[in-house]
N, C-alpha and C positions, 0 to 999 in steps of 0.2 A: 652854778658849776655844771658842766655837762653831766650825761647820764653815765658816763664811765669813770666818774671820780672815785678814786681809791684803788683802780687797776693799775699794775706796775708792767711795763712792757719795755723789753730791750730791742732796739732796732740796730741791725748791723747795717753800717752806712753803704749806700749804693747809688744807682740812679734809676729813675723811672718807677716801676710799679711797687717795690718795695717801700721807697720813701712816701710815695702817694698812700700807700696803706696806712704808714705810720702817721702821715699827716691826718687822714681821716681819724684815726683812733685818738690823736691828740686834742683834736678839735672837739670830739666828744667828751673832753676831760680826763682822759687817761694820762698818767704820768709816764711819758715815754722818753727814754734816755737813748740818744744816739751813739753808737760807738764807731767813732772815727779812727782812721790810721794815723799813729804819732808822725808828724812831719809831713802830713799831707800837703802838697803843692797845688797851685790852680794852674798848670801848665796848659790846661786847652778847656774849651766850653764844658766838656763831660767832669772833669775834676772840679770845675768851679760849681757845676750843679749839684755834687755830692755834699757841699757845705753851705750853698746860698740858695736863693731862689724860694718861692712861695711853697714849693713841696716840702721844705724843710722847717716851716714854721711850726712852732709849738712846743718844742722839746730842747732839752739842754744836751750839751755834747761832752763825752768823756773820750778823749784821745789816748790810745794806748798802743804800744809795741807788742804785737801778740807773738813775736818772735821770742819774747822774753818768757820762760816759765813763770815767772812771778805774776806777770799780766794775765796769763791764762788762769792762774789760781785766783787772781781777784776777778776775772769774769765769771769764774765758777761760783765764787761767793754772791756776785750780783745775781746770778741765775737761782741761787738758792732762795732768794728772796722775791723774785719775779712771778708774775702771773702768766707771761707769754713773752716769747722771743720770736722776731720776724728777721729772715735773711733773705736774700735774692741772688745767692751765688750760684755758680754751677754745682751739680751734684759732686760731692766728695770735698768741697773746698773747706766747709766747716768742720768736716771730719779730720782734715790734714792739719787744722789750727788746733785740734784738740778739743773742740766744742760742737762736736756733733750731737744728735738728738740722743743717742744712748748715754754718752757721758753727761749730757746736761740733765737728762731725765732721771739718771741715777742719782744726781745731786739734789734734785727736786722732783718727786714723782708727780707733783701736781701740775707741772709746767705743760704749757701748750706751746708747740714748736711749729711755727709757721713758716713753710718754704715755698716761694714763689720763683718758678723757672718758667721757661719758654716751652720746653718739651716735657717738663715732668722729671720726677725722680728716676723714673725706669721707662724703658722702651728703646727701640733701635737708635732714636736720635738723641737721647737724653743727655748726651755729653758733647754735642754739636754745637757750634755757636749758632746764633740767630737772633734776629730783632722781631719787633711787632709784624712787619709786613711778611716775614716768612712763617710765623704762626698762624696768621689769619688766613694765609695763602693755603695751608694744609688743612684748615678746618672748613673750607668751602664758602669763608666769608668774602674774601677779596675778589674771588671770581664774580661774585653777585653784584658787586658796587662799581660803578662806573658807567662809561658809555659803550655803545654796541662795539666800537672800535678797540677798546682796552679797558681792563681793570684799572680802577684808581685808588690809590691807598687812602682811606679815611683818616688821615694823620695817623697818630699812634694811639687812638682812642679805644679801639676795640680789643686789642690784645693786651698792651701795657696796662690800660686803666679799667675798662670794663669787665674784660674777661680775666685780668690778672689781679690787680691791686684789690679791687672791691670784692672779688670772690675770696682772696686770701684773709681780707678782714672780716668778711662774713664767716669764713670758716673758722678763724681764730675765735671770735665771739660765740660760734655754735659750740666749738669745744670747751670753752671756758664756762658756758652754761652747763655742759654736761659733767664738767670736773666737779661742780658744786654738789651734785648728788653722788657721784662715783668715787670721788676723792682721787681720781687718776687723770693726769694729762694725757696728750697724744700728738702724733706729728700730722699737721695739716698739709697735705701735697697739692698745692695749686700749681695747675699748668696753664699756661695762656692758650695753648692748643685747645684744651679741655674746655675753658671758659668761653673762648671766642666761640666755639661750636655751640655751647649752651646758650648764648645769646641769639643764635640762630633758631632756636626751637619753633618759633612760628613759621618761618620761612621753610623749615624742613617739614613741617605739618602740612604747610600748603602743598609742597613738593609731593608728599605721601598721598594727597587727595587729587592730584592732577590738576593742581591751581597755579603751580608755578614752573616757569620753563628756565633752563640754563642760559637761554639767551638774554643777555642784559638789555634793559629798557624795552622790555616786553611784557613786563608785569605790574600788579597793582601798585606796590610801593617803591619801585624802582626809576621812577620818573617817566614812564611810558604813558600812564593814565593822564589825561587832561586835567582832572581833579586832584592830582598829587604830583606836584612838580613845582619848578621855579619858572619865572617870567622876566623878561627883560623889559624896562619901562623906557620912557622917551629920553630920560636923563642917563640911560645905560646903568642905572641902579637896578636892584632885583627885588621880586617879591616871592613869598613862599606861599603856595596856594595848596590847601588840603581839605576842602569840603567833600569828604568821601560820601558821608550819608546824603541820601535824596534831600531832606528838607534843607540841609545846608547848601547843597548844590544850587537848589533852587533859590535861595536866598542871594547867593551870589550871581546868579544870571539876572535876577530881577534888577540888582543894585547895578549890574552893568549895563542895564538897558538892553539886552539881548533878547531875542525870541526864544522861548522855553522850547518851542517846537524844534529848532534847530538840534537840540541837545538831547533828545528822547532816547537816542540810541547810544548813549554814552557809555553803558556797560558792556558793548560790544568791542572787544579789542580791535577788530578789523576798522572801527571808526576813529580810534584814538588819535591816528597821526593827523586827521583832518580837522578834528575838534580842537587839538593842542594847536595847530596853526591858526585856527579861526579866533582862539583865545589870544594866542600870542601877538597877533596882529592888532587886536584891541587893545591889549595892555601897552603896546608900544605907543599909542596915542596920547598917553599922559606921563607925567613924572611919578616917581615913586612916592613923593609927598603927597600929590593930588590923589593917588589911588588909596593911600593911608588915610586921609581924611575922609573918604568915602567908605572905606571897607573896615579898617582896623577896629577891633572891638566889637563888631558884629558877630552873628552866627555864619558869616561868609567863609569864616577860616582862612583869613589872609594876613599875614604879617610881613613886614620889611625884613629883608636878609641883611643883618647888621654886621659890620666888621668889628674887630675887637677894640676899636676907639669908639665907635658908635653903641654897642651894646650896653657898657656902663652907664650910659648917659639917657638911655631910655626910661621914660616916666615910670614904666611898671617896674624895672629893674630898681629903680631908684626908691619906689614906695616900698618895696619889699626888702630892701638892703640886699639885693643879690650879689653886689659886689662891695667891697669895702675900699675906701680910699685913705691913703697915706702918703703924705708929701706930695700930692698930685698923681700918685700911681694907684691903678685899680688892680685888686685882686679879688677872686672868687671867694664869697664869704662861706663859712661852714654851712653844710645843709645834711638832713633835713632840719626842720624845726621841731620844737618839743614844747609842750604847753606848761611844763613845770622846770625842766633841768636844761636850761639854754646851753647850747654849746658855744663856743668861742675861741678865738686864737690866743692861746696862752702867752705866746711871746713870739718875737720876730725870730727868723733863722739864726742858729748860734754858729760862732765861729768854731772850727774843730779845737776841742779841748778847752773851750771857754768856761766849762763847769766841772772840770775832772775831780778835783779835790772836793768840791761841794757834794758831787754825786757820790763819790765814795764814802764820805763821811754820813751823808744822810741815809745811804743805804745799808749802813751798818757794817762796812768794812773795817777791819781791825786797824787799829792805829799804827801797830808795828808792820802791817803789810804796806800800808800806804807810805811810811817812812821807807821801807825797803824799796818800794816801786820808785820813789823819788830818787833814792841813791843810785838805783841802776837806770835811771833816765828812761823808765819804761812808761811814764805818763808825762 
């Protein structure tokens, strides 16, 4: 079992970062229960994502009607025996449901209350709508990624998942550790704007030293350098080339059969466009497979750029079990690895309400309250 075995966590169902954070915690062995809205339909792709898909793996579902006071009381009884709660609503929504942090922490002073939003719980934009693209735009991230002509959204990886879900999961675990010594829980306010900015710590450091320009495709790691970028091959497939260190770049040039003297000025940004063109022309002379046969697995730091069908089939990913296969479908496996307490997917994504009574009984909810909930059709 995973390292979080024995930890009980309540997840308020949503989309994006909150379910991803709950997935991480469940993969690590925590008992995470997802609170779905009773009568939830799958009218569109966003509704479907709330109850299906890989992000919802590993936990059971309790579907309740939180408009019913009895359901709120049942939730507070669940809170009383939980270690943490994770929610991703706009500020004030949980308070209006009667399940805000003040109410929940009064019922359970040791509770860690994880809140993940785009803008944070406070600030001029706290109550505005937004998505990943907006949060990373405000953090300086989006401006730094893309071509000279335009910023390019890096999917929704930086705000939703890297700066949002992973940091709320990290914050919840930090607070759980602190609660062991203090006996007190606390609120974790994770904002995707904050997290996205934090992920840019190295770039902001470069900027402070005069080593980073606001002009895209003119910096060390944004595709400008000839030794850190992608190159098209003869078959229109792509290679990722990243030999930043001198010895690795020398290995690349030797294996390519090119004169080292042509690349002695590679650290001068003035030379980057010409050297990129020179390497680009050379890489266009063979297919991706031919280049991989020559370069992959060496210190030249070259790998194929794989699509989502190819990546699960790569020998390295197969050897490590980076992806799991079920009925011919690949999904990313739990990570990271542990030497003793192995994480794993505890169960597939649950249907809304699939485990309602099972959860209520297992978590110690009074029998008479369960009967009352059933009579009121609140579960």
